[in-house]
C-alpha positions as semicolon CSV with decimal commas, in nm:
position;residue;x (nm);y (nm);z (nm)
1;X;-1,592;-3,667;0,876
2;X;-1,439;-3,331;0,965
3;X;-1,399;-3,203;1,321
4;X;-1,670;-2,945;1,247
5;X;-1,913;-3,213;1,124
6;X;-1,840;-3,425;1,432
7;X;-1,901;-3,128;1,663
8;X;-2,234;-3,056;1,491
9;X;-2,338;-3,423;1,509
10;X;-2,245;-3,425;1,879
11;X;-2,461;-3,116;1,940
12;X;-2,753;-3,284;1,761
13;X;-2,704;-3,603;1,967
14;X;-2,713;-3,397;2,288
15;X;-3,025;-3,216;2,168
16;X;-3,197;-3,547;2,090
17;X;-3,134;-3,669;2,444
18;X;-3,236;-3,341;2,611
19;X;-3,545;-3,329;2,827
20;X;-3,718;-3,068;2,609
21;X;-3,781;-3,212;2,262
22;X;-3,624;-3,021;1,977
23;X;-3,921;-3,069;1,749
24;X;-4,144;-2,869;1,987
25;X;-3,945;-2,555;1,904
26;X;-3,957;-2,608;1,528
27;X;-4,211;-2,486;1,276
28;X;-4,397;-2,733;1,053
29;X;-4,153;-2,705;0,759
30;X;-3,855;-2,760;0,988
31;X;-3,996;-3,089;1,120
32;X;-3,919;-3,250;0,783
33;X;-3,556;-3,134;0,808
34;X;-3,541;-3,255;1,170
35;X;-3,669;-3,600;1,071
36;X;-3,426;-3,613;0,776
37;X;-3,132;-3,523;1,001
38;X;-3,235;-3,786;1,257
39;X;-3,264;-4,054;0,985
40;X;-2,923;-3,961;0,843
41;X;-2,766;-3,982;1,188
42;X;-2,939;-4,313;1,266
43;X;-2,805;-4,452;0,937
44;X;-2,453;-4,334;1,021
45;X;-2,453;-4,096;0,729
46;X;-2,243;-3,823;0,884
47;X;-2,128;-3,598;0,606
48;X;-2,217;-3,287;0,407
49;X;-2,587;-3,378;0,377
50;X;-2,629;-3,413;0,754
51;X;-2,423;-3,100;0,816
52;X;-2,648;-2,898;0,580
53;X;-2,961;-3,025;0,757
54;X;-2,813;-2,941;1,098
55;X;-2,717;-2,592;0,980
56;X;-3,076;-2,541;0,860
57;X;-3,211;-2,660;1,197
58;X;-2,968;-2,432;1,380
59;X;-3,093;-2,131;1,182
60;X;-3,458;-2,225;1,240
61;X;-3,405;-2,265;1,615
62;X;-3,224;-1,931;1,636
63;X;-3,527;-1,765;1,473
64;X;-3,786;-1,939;1,689
65;X;-3,620;-1,931;2,031
66;X;-3,309;-1,715;2,000
67;X;-3,075;-2,006;2,070
68;X;-2,943;-2,243;1,807
69;X;-2,856;-2,608;1,797
70;X;-2,488;-2,542;1,859
71;X;-2,309;-2,245;2,001
72;X;-2,128;-1,997;1,782
73;X;-2,008;-1,787;2,075
74;X;-1,788;-2,048;2,240
75;X;-1,619;-2,372;2,146
76;X;-1,815;-2,691;2,192
77;X;-1,692;-2,863;2,507
78;X;-1,452;-3,149;2,464
79;X;-1,297;-3,320;2,766
80;X;-0,929;-3,305;2,846
81;X;-0,726;-3,577;2,673
82;X;-0,623;-3,878;2,877
83;X;-0,270;-3,991;2,935
84;X;-0,183;-4,223;2,640
85;X;-0,172;-4,586;2,746
86;X;-0,325;-4,512;3,084
87;X;-0,672;-4,604;3,203
88;X;-0,625;-4,444;3,543
89;X;-0,857;-4,168;3,646
90;X;-1,203;-4,075;3,531
91;X;-1,374;-4,243;3,238
92;X;-1,629;-4,093;3,002
93;X;-1,941;-4,240;2,837
94;X;-1,832;-4,267;2,475
95;X;-2,028;-4,302;2,154
96;X;-2,009;-4,664;2,031
97;X;-2,001;-4,543;1,670
98;X;-1,756;-4,258;1,741
99;X;-2,003;-4,002;1,603
100;X;-1,979;-3,764;1,894
101;X;-1,780;-3,700;2,207
102;X;-2,011;-3,903;2,429
103;X;-2,183;-3,784;2,741
104;X;-2,067;-3,745;3,098
105;X;-1,838;-3,909;3,344
106;X;-1,879;-4,278;3,425
107;X;-1,973;-4,331;3,789
108;X;-1,935;-4,664;3,974
109;X;-2,246;-4,881;3,938
110;X;-2,408;-4,641;3,693
111;X;-2,628;-4,787;3,419
112;X;-2,495;-4,682;3,075
113;X;-2,693;-4,405;2,908
114;X;-2,824;-4,475;2,560
115;X;-2,760;-4,292;2,236
116;X;-3,066;-4,089;2,143
117;X;-3,002;-4,151;1,772
118;X;-2,950;-4,529;1,772
119;X;-3,072;-4,653;2,110
120;X;-2,736;-4,826;2,165
121;X;-2,573;-4,811;2,506
122;X;-2,281;-4,573;2,537
123;X;-1,956;-4,745;2,633
124;X;-1,717;-4,649;2,913
125;X;-1,375;-4,543;2,792
126;X;-1,097;-4,290;2,839
127;X;-1,166;-3,929;2,753
128;X;-1,185;-3,890;2,373
129;X;-0,893;-3,722;2,200
């Protein structure tokens, strides 16, 4: 999986877990592509086929609401790297399948969020590289 594919998969994961459902902004024909992309992601099939579906969804969302699935005007946020070999400092909720960059800082006593694609709990870990 390339860095670009991982960034696109991460954007789709974030969109799946957003409060406003993605499919509400899509036209009827795009729902099929949305469902295909979700199935590919759930199956762990992160590659050119998923990337093509995500690019199609991005274009459809830009047409329907003026904002795409992932930003083309700025880099997709990735956290600062941690100090190698050190677990000191803040931890990040990480993707258990390493598909995306995870989601948010781990707070003491916080219940782990779940992956919108698989339903698995995210795992605490150092900031991804």
